[in-house]
C-alpha positions in Angstrom: -58.3 -19.4 47.2 -57.0 -17.3 44.3 -59.0 -15.3 41.8 -60.3 -17.4 38.9 -59.6 -15.6 35.7 -62.0 -16.2 32.7 -63.5 -19.1 34.5 -60.4 -21.2 33.9 -57.1 -19.8 35.3 -56.9 -19.5 39.0 -54.2 -17.0 39.9 -52.1 -18.1 42.9 -49.1 -15.9 43.5 -47.0 -13.4 41.5 -43.6 -14.8 40.4 -42.3 -11.9 38.3 -43.1 -8.3 37.3 -42.4 -6.2 34.3 -43.2 -2.8 33.0 -46.6 -3.7 31.5 -47.8 -6.4 33.8 -47.0 -9.3 36.1 -46.4 -13.0 35.7 -48.4 -15.3 38.0 -48.3 -18.9 38.9 -51.7 -20.1 38.0 -53.7 -23.3 38.0 -55.3 -24.3 34.7 -58.7 -25.9 35.7 -59.2 -27.3 32.2 -55.8 -28.9 31.6 -55.3 -29.7 35.3 -51.7 -28.3 35.6 -49.8 -25.3 36.8 -48.9 -22.6 34.3 -47.3 -19.2 34.2 -49.8 -16.5 33.4 -48.7 -13.1 32.1 -51.4 -10.6 33.1 -51.6 -7.2 31.3 -53.5 -4.2 32.6 -54.9 -2.5 29.5 -53.3 0.9 29.9 -53.2 2.1 26.3 -53.7 0.8 22.8 -50.0 0.7 22.0 -49.2 -1.6 25.0 -52.2 -3.8 24.2 -51.1 -4.1 20.6 -47.6 -5.3 21.7 -49.3 -7.8 24.0 -51.4 -9.2 21.2 -48.3 -9.5 19.1 -46.5 -11.4 21.8 -49.2 -13.9 22.5 -49.3 -14.6 18.7 -45.7 -15.9 18.9 -46.6 -19.6 18.9 -43.2 -21.3 18.5 -43.1 -24.9 19.5 -39.6 -25.9 20.6 -38.1 -27.5 23.7 -35.8 -24.5 24.3 -38.4 -21.8 23.6 -40.9 -20.5 26.1 -43.6 -19.1 23.9 -47.3 -18.2 24.7 -49.6 -21.2 24.6 -53.1 -19.7 25.1 -54.8 -16.4 26.0 -58.0 -15.1 27.7 -59.7 -11.8 28.5 -61.8 -10.9 31.5 -63.3 -7.5 32.2 -60.4 -4.9 31.8 -57.6 -7.5 31.8 -56.0 -9.9 29.4 -53.5 -12.6 29.9 -51.7 -15.4 28.1 -50.2 -18.5 29.6 -46.9 -20.4 29.2 -45.2 -23.4 30.7 -44.2 -22.9 34.2 -40.4 -22.7 34.5 -39.3 -22.9 38.1 -35.5 -22.7 38.1 -35.0 -19.0 37.7 -33.0 -17.2 35.0 -29.3 -17.1 34.1 -29.1 -14.0 36.2 -30.1 -16.1 39.3 -27.5 -18.7 38.4 -24.7 -16.2 38.1 -25.8 -14.6 41.3 -25.5 -18.0 43.1 -22.3 -19.3 41.6 -20.5 -16.6 39.8 -18.5 -17.6 36.7 -19.6 -21.0 35.3 -17.5 -23.9 34.1 -16.8 -23.7 30.3 -18.4 -27.1 29.5 -21.5 -26.1 31.4 -21.5 -22.8 29.5 -21.2 -24.8 26.2 -24.3 -26.8 27.1 -26.3 -23.7 27.8 -25.2 -21.9 24.6 -26.0 -25.0 22.5 -29.6 -25.0 23.8 -29.9 -21.3 23.4 -28.7 -21.4 19.8 -31.0 -24.3 19.1 -34.0 -22.4 20.4 -32.9 -19.2 18.5 -32.6 -21.2 15.3 -36.3 -22.2 15.6 -37.3 -18.6 16.3 -35.4 -17.3 13.3 -36.9 -20.0 11.2 -40.3 -18.5 11.9 -39.0 -15.1 10.6 -38.9 -13.6 14.2 -36.2 -11.4 15.6 -36.2 -11.6 19.4 -34.4 -8.2 20.0 -34.1 -8.7 23.8 -31.7 -11.6 24.5 -30.3 -11.1 28.0 -29.7 -13.2 31.2 -33.0 -12.3 32.7 -34.9 -13.6 29.6 -33.2 -17.0 29.5 -34.9 -19.3 32.1 -34.0 -22.7 33.5 -36.0 -25.6 34.7 -35.1 -26.9 38.2 -33.1 -30.0 37.3 -30.8 -30.1 40.3 -27.3 -31.2 39.4 -28.5 -33.0 36.3 -28.2 -31.7 32.7 -29.6 -28.1 32.6 -32.6 -27.3 30.5 -32.9 -23.8 29.1 -35.8 -21.8 27.7 -35.7 -18.6 25.7 -38.6 -16.4 26.9 -40.1 -12.9 26.7 -41.1 -12.0 23.2 -42.6 -8.7 24.3 -40.6 -6.6 21.7 -40.0 -9.4 19.2 -40.7 -8.5 15.6 -41.6 -10.7 12.7 -39.7 -9.6 9.6 -41.9 -7.7 7.3 -44.3 -6.5 10.0 -44.6 -2.8 10.6 -42.6 -1.5 13.6 -44.5 0.0 16.5 -41.8 2.5 17.3 -40.1 5.2 15.3 -37.5 4.1 12.8 -34.5 5.5 14.6 -35.7 4.7 18.1 -33.6 1.9 19.7 -35.6 -0.5 21.8 -34.2 -3.3 24.0 -31.9 -3.6 27.0 -28.8 -1.4 27.2 -25.6 -3.3 27.2 -26.9 -6.0 24.9 -27.3 -4.0 21.7 -25.4 -4.8 18.5 -23.5 -1.8 17.1 -25.8 -1.5 14.1 -28.8 -1.3 16.4 -27.3 1.8 18.0 -27.2 3.3 14.6 -30.9 2.7 14.0 -30.6 -0.2 11.5 -33.5 -2.5 10.9 -33.7 -5.5 13.3 -32.0 -8.6 11.9 -31.1 -12.1 13.0 -27.4 -11.2 13.3 -28.3 -8.7 16.0 -29.7 -11.6 18.1 -26.4 -13.5 17.5 -24.4 -10.6 18.8 -26.4 -10.6 22.0 -25.7 -14.3 22.4 -21.9 -13.5 22.3 -22.3 -10.9 25.0 -24.3 -13.4 27.1 -21.6 -16.0 26.7 -19.0 -13.6 28.1 -21.3 -12.9 31.0 -21.6 -16.6 31.9 -17.8 -17.2 31.6 -16.7 -14.1 33.5 -19.6 -13.6 35.9 -20.0 -9.9 35.1 -21.7 -7.9 32.5 -19.5 -7.2 29.5 -18.6 -3.8 28.3 -20.0 -3.7 24.8 -18.3 -0.4 23.8 -14.9 -1.6 25.0 -15.3 -4.8 23.0 -16.0 -2.8 19.8 -12.9 -0.7 20.4 -10.7 -3.8 20.9 -12.0 -5.4 17.7 -11.5 -2.2 15.8 -8.0 -1.6 17.2 -6.9 -5.2 16.4 -8.4 -5.2 13.0 -9.6 -8.7 13.7 -10.2 -11.1 16.6 -8.3 -9.9 19.8 -6.9 -12.2 22.4 -9.2 -14.2 24.6 -10.0 -12.5 27.9 -9.6 -14.4 31.2 -10.9 -17.0 31.9 -12.3 -17.8 28.4 -10.6 -20.9 26.8 -9.2 -20.1 23.4 -11.3 -22.7 21.4 -14.4 -21.3 22.9 -13.3 -17.7 22.3 -13.0 -18.5 18.6 -16.8 -19.1 18.5 -17.7 -16.2 20.8 -15.4 -13.8 18.8 -17.3 -14.8 15.7 -20.5 -13.8 17.3 -19.1 -10.4 18.5 -17.8 -9.1 15.2 -18.8 -5.4 15.0 -19.5 -5.8 11.3 -22.7 -7.8 10.7 -21.2 -9.2 7.5 -18.3 -10.8 9.4 -20.5 -12.4 12.0 -22.0 -15.9 12.0 -25.0 -15.5 9.7 -27.2 -18.1 11.3 -27.7 -19.7 14.7 -27.3 -23.1 13.2 -23.9 -22.2 11.9 -22.8 -20.9 15.3 -24.1 -24.0 16.9 -22.0 -26.3 14.7 -18.9 -24.3 15.5 -19.7 -24.5 19.2 -19.9 -28.3 19.1 -16.5 -28.5 17.5 -15.0 -26.1 20.0 -16.4 -28.0 23.0 -14.6 -31.2 21.9 -11.3 -29.3 22.4 -12.1 -28.3 26.0 -10.3 -30.3 28.7 -12.4 -32.7 30.7 -13.5 -31.5 34.2 -16.2 -32.3 36.7 -16.8 -28.7 37.8 -20.1 -28.7 36.1 -21.4 -31.3 38.6 -21.2 -28.7 41.3 -23.7 -26.4 39.6 -27.2 -27.0 40.9 -30.3 -25.5 39.3 -32.9 -25.5 42.1 -36.4 -24.1 42.5 -36.5 -20.3 42.6 -40.3 -19.9 42.8 -40.9 -21.2 46.3 -43.5 -23.5 47.8 -47.1 -23.3 47.0 -49.3 -21.2 49.3 -51.8 -22.9 51.7 -54.7 -24.5 49.9 -52.7 -25.8 46.9 -50.8 -29.0 46.4 -48.9 -30.8 43.6 -52.3 -31.9 42.1 -53.9 -28.4 42.2 -56.2 -26.7 44.7 -57.3 -28.6 47.7 -60.9 -29.7 47.8 -63.2 -27.0 48.9 -65.6 -28.0 51.8 -69.1 -28.2 50.4 -72.1 -27.1 52.7 -74.3 -30.0 53.6 -77.7 -29.9 51.8 -80.7 -29.2 54.0 -82.9 -32.3 54.4 -86.4 -32.2 52.8 -89.3 -32.2 55.1 -90.4 -35.8 55.8 -93.8 -36.8 54.2 -96.5 -38.3 56.5 -96.1 -42.1 56.8 -98.1 -44.1 54.4 -100.0 -47.3 55.4 -97.3 -49.5 53.9 -94.7 -47.8 56.2 -96.7 -48.0 59.4 -98.0 -51.6 58.8 -101.5 -50.8 60.0 -104.7 -49.1 58.8 -106.9 -46.6 60.6 -110.5 -47.3 59.9 -113.0 -44.5 59.8 -115.7 -44.6 62.5 -118.9 -46.3 61.5 -121.7 -44.2 60.2 -124.6 -44.3 62.7 -127.8 -45.6 61.2 -131.1 -45.1 63.0 -133.0 -48.3 63.7 -135.9 -49.1 61.5 -139.4 -48.2 62.8 -142.0 -51.0 62.1 -145.5 -49.9 61.1 -147.9 -50.1 64.2 -151.4 -51.1 63.1 -152.8 -50.2 66.5 -152.0 -46.6 65.8 -154.5 -46.5 62.9 -157.2 -43.9 63.7 -160.8 -45.3 64.4 -163.4 -45.1 61.8 -166.0 -42.3 62.2 -169.3 -43.3 63.9 -172.7 -42.8 62.5 -174.7 -44.0 59.7 -174.7 -43.0 56.1 -176.4 -39.8 57.0 -173.8 -38.6 59.2 -174.0 -38.1 62.9 -177.2 -39.4 64.5 -177.7 -42.0 61.8 -177.8 -45.7 62.5 -174.8 -47.0 64.2 -172.6 -49.4 62.3 -170.5 -51.9 64.2 -166.8 -50.9 64.1 -164.6 -52.7 61.6 -162.0 -55.0 63.2 -158.5 -53.4 63.4 -156.1 -54.9 60.9 -153.4 -57.0 62.4 -149.9 -56.3 61.4 -148.2 -59.2 59.8 -144.6 -60.3 60.2 -142.0 -57.6 59.7 -144.6 -54.9 60.3 -146.3 -55.1 57.0 -150.2 -54.9 57.1 -152.1 -57.9 55.7 -153.2 -57.7 52.2 -150.2 -55.5 51.1 -147.7 -57.2 48.9 -144.3 -58.0 50.7 -141.1 -57.7 48.9 -139.2 -61.0 48.4 -135.9 -59.4 49.8 -135.1 -56.3 51.8 -134.9 -53.0 49.8 -131.3 -52.1 48.7 -129.9 -48.9 50.2 -129.4 -46.1 47.8 -126.5 -43.8 47.7 -128.0 -41.3 50.1 -130.3 -43.7 52.2 -133.1 -46.4 51.8 -134.8 -46.5 48.4 -138.3 -45.0 48.2 -141.0 -47.5 47.4 -144.4 -46.9 45.8 -147.5 -48.1 47.8 -150.6 -49.8 46.4 -152.5 -46.5 46.2 -149.7 -44.6 44.4 -148.6 -42.7 47.5 -144.8 -42.5 48.3 -143.6 -43.6 51.6 -140.2 -44.6 53.2 -139.9 -48.3 53.7 -137.9 -49.4 56.7 -134.2 -50.3 55.9 -132.2 -53.2 57.2 -131.4 -53.3 60.9 -128.1 -51.7 62.2 -126.6 -55.1 62.9 -126.6 -55.7 59.1 -125.5 -52.2 57.9 -122.5 -51.7 60.2 -120.7 -54.9 59.3 -121.3 -54.2 55.6 -119.8 -50.8 55.9 -116.8 -52.1 57.9 -116.2 -54.8 55.3 -116.3 -52.2 52.5 -113.8 -50.0 54.4 -111.4 -52.9 54.9 -111.6 -53.8 51.2 -110.9 -50.2 50.3 -107.9 -50.0 52.6 -106.5 -53.3 51.3 -106.8 -51.9 47.7 -104.9 -48.7 48.7 -102.1 -50.8 50.4 -101.8 -53.0 47.3 -101.4 -49.9 45.0 -98.8 -48.4 47.3 -96.8 -51.6 47.6 -96.7 -52.0 43.8 
C-alpha cells in the first residue's frame, strides 16, 4: 500500500508534476474519499512561502479548484484539493483539435464564472493557461470546468515575492502591460482568457505579439480570424484589447456579453462528439472505488488453556485418607508386681500379694472415672486428658472405622462447597 502522510492521507500514485512538487492521487482516511494532494519538498524559504500562500486560497466555487486542507510531516508539506480526473484543456485540444464554438462558449462561461469568484476575493490568478484549466470526466455530457493552480496568485494589497519589474507567469499568455512590469490586475487575467479562447477555437497557441500588432495597425478591432464566428469574436476582441482601459473591466461583464453572443451562433450538434474521459487511469492494485482494500490481519495467538475445574470435568478427586493408628487399650496384666517383704524391707514378714486389678470395659481400670462420650479429636490429634493423680497421659482415640468415614464425609462436603462456588 501507499505511504500514509500525516496519519491521514495515503499517497497512491503521482498524477502531475511541477517545478516545486508533485500532485498525487491520495486516499483521505478521515473523509473516506479520493483527493488530489500537492506535495512540496521544502527546498527553500521562498518556495515554502509561496506554498503557504497558495494553500491559503480557500475559494469555494463550483468552477474553482482551490486548496481544501493541508498537513505537514517531517520535511514535507502538502495540501489537498478535489480530485479532477478529466485532464486539462491541453489534453482536450490534443485529442480533438479545434472545438465547436458552442462547446467553447460553455467552457468560457464556466471559466469566467469561476474567475469572477476569484476576483471577488481580491485575488489575481496571474497564470491562466490551458494546462491550469481542468475538466471532470463527464463523457459526452455537459462539460464541467475547474480553474486550478494558484501557485503564483496574488491577493491585491499583499507584498510581492518577486522584484517589481520581474515578470512571472507562462510566456505567451501575458498581457501587454505585464511585459512592461505593471502591477498585477484583474484585467490581465481577462486578457489571458481571450488568448485561451482563441486556442480552443483554432487548436493552436495564439501569437500574442502578432495580435497586438494587428490591433495597433487597425486602430480598433480587426477582422475575425478563421474559424472564429463573428458574434463570438466581438467578445474575444473585447478581452484582447492591448489597452487595459479598453478591455472588459470585470469577468461578470464579459460573461454577460458571451451569453448574448452565444444566442447568435447557429445550432449544431458537433458538441455531442466531444467526450471528456478519464485521463488519470485505473487505480493500482489494492485500491478500489471505496478506498484501500482490507488488509489481512494476523490471527491472534490463543491463550494457554487453564487446568480444568471440577465443574468442567463433572467429577471430584478425593484426597487419600489420612492413616490413623489404632487405639491401644490399657492392659492391666502388664502392671508390675508389688515388691515383696515386710515393712522392714527385704527379709521382713511376707505380705500376701494384692490381687491384680481387672480392666473394665473399654480398657479403663476399675475405680477410675470413665468419660460419658469418646474424647473429641483436636486439630493435631487426640485431646490430652488429666488423670486422677494429676499426671498427663494420652487417652486412646476413636477406632479407625470411625475416623476414616468422618474424614471422607468432610472432604465430600468441602468438594461440594467448592463446586457450588464455581457454578455460581
